[in-house]
PyMOL CGO cylinders between C-alpha atoms (Angstrom):
from pymol import cmd
from pymol.cgo import CYLINDER

trace = [
    CYLINDER, -102.20, 250.04, -39.95, -102.06, 246.92, -37.84, 0.3, 1, 1, 1, 1, 1, 1,
    CYLINDER, -102.06, 246.92, -37.84, -98.78, 246.15, -35.95, 0.3, 1, 1, 1, 1, 1, 1,
    CYLINDER, -98.78, 246.15, -35.95, -97.78, 242.52, -35.76, 0.3, 1, 1, 1, 1, 1, 1,
    CYLINDER, -97.78, 242.52, -35.76, -94.85, 240.62, -35.41, 0.3, 1, 1, 1, 1, 1, 1,
    CYLINDER, -94.85, 240.62, -35.41, -92.69, 238.35, -32.66, 0.3, 1, 1, 1, 1, 1, 1,
    CYLINDER, -92.69, 238.35, -32.66, -90.22, 239.24, -30.17, 0.3, 1, 1, 1, 1, 1, 1,
    CYLINDER, -90.22, 239.24, -30.17, -87.57, 236.78, -28.44, 0.3, 1, 1, 1, 1, 1, 1,
    CYLINDER, -87.57, 236.78, -28.44, -88.23, 236.63, -24.62, 0.3, 1, 1, 1, 1, 1, 1,
    CYLINDER, -88.23, 236.63, -24.62, -86.27, 234.08, -22.60, 0.3, 1, 1, 1, 1, 1, 1,
    CYLINDER, -86.27, 234.08, -22.60, -86.87, 230.46, -23.63, 0.3, 1, 1, 1, 1, 1, 1,
    CYLINDER, -86.87, 230.46, -23.63, -89.38, 231.30, -26.47, 0.3, 1, 1, 1, 1, 1, 1,
    CYLINDER, -89.38, 231.30, -26.47, -90.92, 233.72, -28.79, 0.3, 1, 1, 1, 1, 1, 1,
    CYLINDER, -90.92, 233.72, -28.79, -93.87, 236.02, -28.34, 0.3, 1, 1, 1, 1, 1, 1,
    CYLINDER, -93.87, 236.02, -28.34, -96.13, 236.82, -31.37, 0.3, 1, 1, 1, 1, 1, 1,
    CYLINDER, -96.13, 236.82, -31.37, -98.38, 239.71, -31.08, 0.3, 1, 1, 1, 1, 1, 1,
    CYLINDER, -98.38, 239.71, -31.08, -100.96, 241.56, -33.20, 0.3, 1, 1, 1, 1, 1, 1,
    CYLINDER, -100.96, 241.56, -33.20, -102.26, 245.04, -32.44, 0.3, 1, 1, 1, 1, 1, 1,
    CYLINDER, -102.26, 245.04, -32.44, -105.39, 245.83, -34.40, 0.3, 1, 1, 1, 1, 1, 1,
    CYLINDER, -105.39, 245.83, -34.40, -108.10, 248.44, -34.76, 0.3, 1, 1, 1, 1, 1, 1,
    CYLINDER, -108.10, 248.44, -34.76, -106.10, 251.21, -33.52, 0.3, 1, 1, 1, 1, 1, 1,
    CYLINDER, -106.10, 251.21, -33.52, -108.26, 254.42, -33.22, 0.3, 1, 1, 1, 1, 1, 1,
    CYLINDER, -108.26, 254.42, -33.22, -107.68, 257.85, -31.81, 0.3, 1, 1, 1, 1, 1, 1,
    CYLINDER, -107.68, 257.85, -31.81, -110.61, 258.64, -29.25, 0.3, 1, 1, 1, 1, 1, 1,
    CYLINDER, -110.61, 258.64, -29.25, -109.33, 262.08, -28.04, 0.3, 1, 1, 1, 1, 1, 1,
    CYLINDER, -109.33, 262.08, -28.04, -106.91, 264.53, -28.59, 0.3, 1, 1, 1, 1, 1, 1,
    CYLINDER, -106.91, 264.53, -28.59, -105.98, 267.89, -26.68, 0.3, 1, 1, 1, 1, 1, 1,
    CYLINDER, -105.98, 267.89, -26.68, -103.76, 270.67, -27.78, 0.3, 1, 1, 1, 1, 1, 1,
    CYLINDER, -103.76, 270.67, -27.78, -103.54, 272.83, -24.62, 0.3, 1, 1, 1, 1, 1, 1,
    CYLINDER, -103.54, 272.83, -24.62, -100.91, 275.00, -26.15, 0.3, 1, 1, 1, 1, 1, 1,
    CYLINDER, -100.91, 275.00, -26.15, -100.58, 275.71, -29.79, 0.3, 1, 1, 1, 1, 1, 1,
    CYLINDER, -100.58, 275.71, -29.79, -98.90, 278.77, -31.66, 0.3, 1, 1, 1, 1, 1, 1,
    CYLINDER, -98.90, 278.77, -31.66, -98.20, 279.65, -35.30, 0.3, 1, 1, 1, 1, 1, 1,
    CYLINDER, -98.20, 279.65, -35.30, -95.69, 282.11, -36.24, 0.3, 1, 1, 1, 1, 1, 1,
    CYLINDER, -95.69, 282.11, -36.24, -94.30, 283.51, -39.55, 0.3, 1, 1, 1, 1, 1, 1,
    CYLINDER, -94.30, 283.51, -39.55, -90.71, 282.81, -40.28, 0.3, 1, 1, 1, 1, 1, 1,
    CYLINDER, -90.71, 282.81, -40.28, -89.77, 285.74, -42.76, 0.3, 1, 1, 1, 1, 1, 1,
    CYLINDER, -89.77, 285.74, -42.76, -88.11, 284.49, -46.09, 0.3, 1, 1, 1, 1, 1, 1,
    CYLINDER, -88.11, 284.49, -46.09, -88.84, 280.64, -44.94, 0.3, 1, 1, 1, 1, 1, 1,
    CYLINDER, -88.84, 280.64, -44.94, -92.51, 279.98, -44.11, 0.3, 1, 1, 1, 1, 1, 1,
    CYLINDER, -92.51, 279.98, -44.11, -94.38, 279.18, -41.16, 0.3, 1, 1, 1, 1, 1, 1,
    CYLINDER, -94.38, 279.18, -41.16, -93.53, 277.63, -37.68, 0.3, 1, 1, 1, 1, 1, 1,
    CYLINDER, -93.53, 277.63, -37.68, -96.09, 275.46, -35.83, 0.3, 1, 1, 1, 1, 1, 1,
    CYLINDER, -96.09, 275.46, -35.83, -95.54, 274.77, -32.17, 0.3, 1, 1, 1, 1, 1, 1,
    CYLINDER, -95.54, 274.77, -32.17, -97.56, 272.32, -30.04, 0.3, 1, 1, 1, 1, 1, 1,
    CYLINDER, -97.56, 272.32, -30.04, -96.76, 271.96, -26.47, 0.3, 1, 1, 1, 1, 1, 1,
    CYLINDER, -96.76, 271.96, -26.47, -97.94, 269.54, -23.93, 0.3, 1, 1, 1, 1, 1, 1,
    CYLINDER, -97.94, 269.54, -23.93, -100.61, 267.63, -26.12, 0.3, 1, 1, 1, 1, 1, 1,
    CYLINDER, -100.61, 267.63, -26.12, -101.96, 264.53, -25.39, 0.3, 1, 1, 1, 1, 1, 1,
    CYLINDER, -101.96, 264.53, -25.39, -104.11, 261.74, -27.06, 0.3, 1, 1, 1, 1, 1, 1,
    CYLINDER, -104.11, 261.74, -27.06, -105.99, 258.70, -26.15, 0.3, 1, 1, 1, 1, 1, 1,
    CYLINDER, -105.99, 258.70, -26.15, -106.24, 255.47, -28.38, 0.3, 1, 1, 1, 1, 1, 1,
    CYLINDER, -106.24, 255.47, -28.38, -108.14, 252.29, -28.27, 0.3, 1, 1, 1, 1, 1, 1,
    CYLINDER, -108.14, 252.29, -28.27, -106.87, 249.03, -29.96, 0.3, 1, 1, 1, 1, 1, 1,
    CYLINDER, -106.87, 249.03, -29.96, -107.39, 245.30, -30.03, 0.3, 1, 1, 1, 1, 1, 1,
    CYLINDER, -107.39, 245.30, -30.03, -104.51, 243.20, -29.04, 0.3, 1, 1, 1, 1, 1, 1,
    CYLINDER, -104.51, 243.20, -29.04, -103.37, 239.48, -28.93, 0.3, 1, 1, 1, 1, 1, 1,
    CYLINDER, -103.37, 239.48, -28.93, -100.23, 237.76, -27.60, 0.3, 1, 1, 1, 1, 1, 1,
    CYLINDER, -100.23, 237.76, -27.60, -99.38, 234.19, -28.25, 0.3, 1, 1, 1, 1, 1, 1,
    CYLINDER, -99.38, 234.19, -28.25, -96.47, 232.08, -26.75, 0.3, 1, 1, 1, 1, 1, 1,
    CYLINDER, -96.47, 232.08, -26.75, -95.65, 228.50, -26.26, 0.3, 1, 1, 1, 1, 1, 1,
    CYLINDER, -95.65, 228.50, -26.26, -97.43, 228.37, -23.21, 0.3, 1, 1, 1, 1, 1, 1,
    CYLINDER, -97.43, 228.37, -23.21, -100.45, 230.95, -23.46, 0.3, 1, 1, 1, 1, 1, 1,
    CYLINDER, -100.45, 230.95, -23.46, -102.51, 232.83, -25.57, 0.3, 1, 1, 1, 1, 1, 1,
    CYLINDER, -102.51, 232.83, -25.57, -104.47, 235.94, -24.80, 0.3, 1, 1, 1, 1, 1, 1,
    CYLINDER, -104.47, 235.94, -24.80, -106.56, 238.73, -26.60, 0.3, 1, 1, 1, 1, 1, 1,
    CYLINDER, -106.56, 238.73, -26.60, -108.28, 241.81, -25.48, 0.3, 1, 1, 1, 1, 1, 1,
    CYLINDER, -108.28, 241.81, -25.48, -108.73, 245.54, -25.82, 0.3, 1, 1, 1, 1, 1, 1,
    CYLINDER, -108.73, 245.54, -25.82, -106.47, 248.11, -24.68, 0.3, 1, 1, 1, 1, 1, 1,
    CYLINDER, -106.47, 248.11, -24.68, -106.44, 251.87, -23.90, 0.3, 1, 1, 1, 1, 1, 1,
    CYLINDER, -106.44, 251.87, -23.90, -103.48, 253.95, -24.33, 0.3, 1, 1, 1, 1, 1, 1,
    CYLINDER, -103.48, 253.95, -24.33, -102.88, 257.54, -23.12, 0.3, 1, 1, 1, 1, 1, 1,
    CYLINDER, -102.88, 257.54, -23.12, -100.02, 259.40, -24.64, 0.3, 1, 1, 1, 1, 1, 1,
    CYLINDER, -100.02, 259.40, -24.64, -98.99, 262.81, -22.75, 0.3, 1, 1, 1, 1, 1, 1,
    CYLINDER, -98.99, 262.81, -22.75, -96.41, 265.50, -22.72, 0.3, 1, 1, 1, 1, 1, 1,
    CYLINDER, -96.41, 265.50, -22.72, -96.38, 265.38, -26.68, 0.3, 1, 1, 1, 1, 1, 1,
    CYLINDER, -96.38, 265.38, -26.68, -94.24, 268.16, -28.31, 0.3, 1, 1, 1, 1, 1, 1,
    CYLINDER, -94.24, 268.16, -28.31, -94.34, 269.07, -32.03, 0.3, 1, 1, 1, 1, 1, 1,
    CYLINDER, -94.34, 269.07, -32.03, -92.45, 271.73, -33.92, 0.3, 1, 1, 1, 1, 1, 1,
    CYLINDER, -92.45, 271.73, -33.92, -93.01, 271.96, -37.38, 0.3, 1, 1, 1, 1, 1, 1,
    CYLINDER, -93.01, 271.96, -37.38, -91.67, 274.26, -40.04, 0.3, 1, 1, 1, 1, 1, 1,
    CYLINDER, -91.67, 274.26, -40.04, -93.51, 274.91, -43.42, 0.3, 1, 1, 1, 1, 1, 1,
    CYLINDER, -93.51, 274.91, -43.42, -92.00, 276.41, -46.46, 0.3, 1, 1, 1, 1, 1, 1,
    CYLINDER, -92.00, 276.41, -46.46, -94.53, 278.20, -48.67, 0.3, 1, 1, 1, 1, 1, 1,
    CYLINDER, -94.53, 278.20, -48.67, -93.03, 278.77, -52.19, 0.3, 1, 1, 1, 1, 1, 1,
    CYLINDER, -93.03, 278.77, -52.19, -94.99, 279.88, -55.16, 0.3, 1, 1, 1, 1, 1, 1,
    CYLINDER, -94.99, 279.88, -55.16, -95.50, 277.45, -58.17, 0.3, 1, 1, 1, 1, 1, 1,
    CYLINDER, -95.50, 277.45, -58.17, -95.10, 278.09, -61.83, 0.3, 1, 1, 1, 1, 1, 1,
    CYLINDER, -95.10, 278.09, -61.83, -98.50, 279.70, -61.84, 0.3, 1, 1, 1, 1, 1, 1,
    CYLINDER, -98.50, 279.70, -61.84, -98.06, 282.10, -58.91, 0.3, 1, 1, 1, 1, 1, 1,
    CYLINDER, -98.06, 282.10, -58.91, -100.14, 279.79, -56.54, 0.3, 1, 1, 1, 1, 1, 1,
    CYLINDER, -100.14, 279.79, -56.54, -98.84, 279.21, -53.09, 0.3, 1, 1, 1, 1, 1, 1,
    CYLINDER, -98.84, 279.21, -53.09, -97.70, 275.67, -52.24, 0.3, 1, 1, 1, 1, 1, 1,
    CYLINDER, -97.70, 275.67, -52.24, -97.32, 274.51, -48.59, 0.3, 1, 1, 1, 1, 1, 1,
    CYLINDER, -97.32, 274.51, -48.59, -94.46, 271.85, -48.01, 0.3, 1, 1, 1, 1, 1, 1,
    CYLINDER, -94.46, 271.85, -48.01, -93.06, 270.58, -44.64, 0.3, 1, 1, 1, 1, 1, 1,
    CYLINDER, -93.06, 270.58, -44.64, -89.52, 271.54, -44.44, 0.3, 1, 1, 1, 1, 1, 1,
    CYLINDER, -89.52, 271.54, -44.44, -88.85, 269.92, -40.99, 0.3, 1, 1, 1, 1, 1, 1,
    CYLINDER, -88.85, 269.92, -40.99, -90.71, 267.94, -38.32, 0.3, 1, 1, 1, 1, 1, 1,
    CYLINDER, -90.71, 267.94, -38.32, -89.70, 267.22, -34.66, 0.3, 1, 1, 1, 1, 1, 1,
    CYLINDER, -89.70, 267.22, -34.66, -91.90, 265.28, -32.22, 0.3, 1, 1, 1, 1, 1, 1,
    CYLINDER, -91.90, 265.28, -32.22, -91.39, 263.81, -28.70, 0.3, 1, 1, 1, 1, 1, 1,
    CYLINDER, -91.39, 263.81, -28.70, -93.48, 262.25, -26.29, 0.3, 1, 1, 1, 1, 1, 1,
    CYLINDER, -93.48, 262.25, -26.29, -93.14, 261.99, -22.35, 0.3, 1, 1, 1, 1, 1, 1,
    CYLINDER, -93.14, 261.99, -22.35, -95.42, 259.76, -20.86, 0.3, 1, 1, 1, 1, 1, 1,
    CYLINDER, -95.42, 259.76, -20.86, -97.19, 256.62, -22.15, 0.3, 1, 1, 1, 1, 1, 1,
    CYLINDER, -97.19, 256.62, -22.15, -99.84, 254.60, -20.04, 0.3, 1, 1, 1, 1, 1, 1,
    CYLINDER, -99.84, 254.60, -20.04, -101.18, 251.54, -21.47, 0.3, 1, 1, 1, 1, 1, 1,
    CYLINDER, -101.18, 251.54, -21.47, -104.24, 249.45, -19.69, 0.3, 1, 1, 1, 1, 1, 1,
    CYLINDER, -104.24, 249.45, -19.69, -104.40, 245.99, -21.06, 0.3, 1, 1, 1, 1, 1, 1,
    CYLINDER, -104.40, 245.99, -21.06, -107.97, 244.44, -20.69, 0.3, 1, 1, 1, 1, 1, 1,
    CYLINDER, -107.97, 244.44, -20.69, -107.98, 240.54, -21.33, 0.3, 1, 1, 1, 1, 1, 1,
    CYLINDER, -107.98, 240.54, -21.33, -109.13, 237.18, -20.42, 0.3, 1, 1, 1, 1, 1, 1,
    CYLINDER, -109.13, 237.18, -20.42, -106.25, 236.05, -18.43, 0.3, 1, 1, 1, 1, 1, 1,
]
cmd.load_cgo(trace, "trace")
């Protein structure tokens, strides 16, 4: 979804809009799945990265600008635990029990008119 809002900086407000967010690349250099007896499955993704493209616009009382942006998020770590109970018909269900995500570095390049 698009992100928009405003922030107060110094003497005025900055209105922003971030739209057309697209993930253009994802890398999972280290991922593992293990069984947790009596619980389900544990998924661990380490040191992942992703690249996103988006449009942006900023407006203040003094200027406005629009452009495209590329973001690179690296050092992403995800740990997720899935439970696998049986439903009333005996079929296996998969349910996310817990999930923890952290990211290390975010690099954003703004390309605009100004």
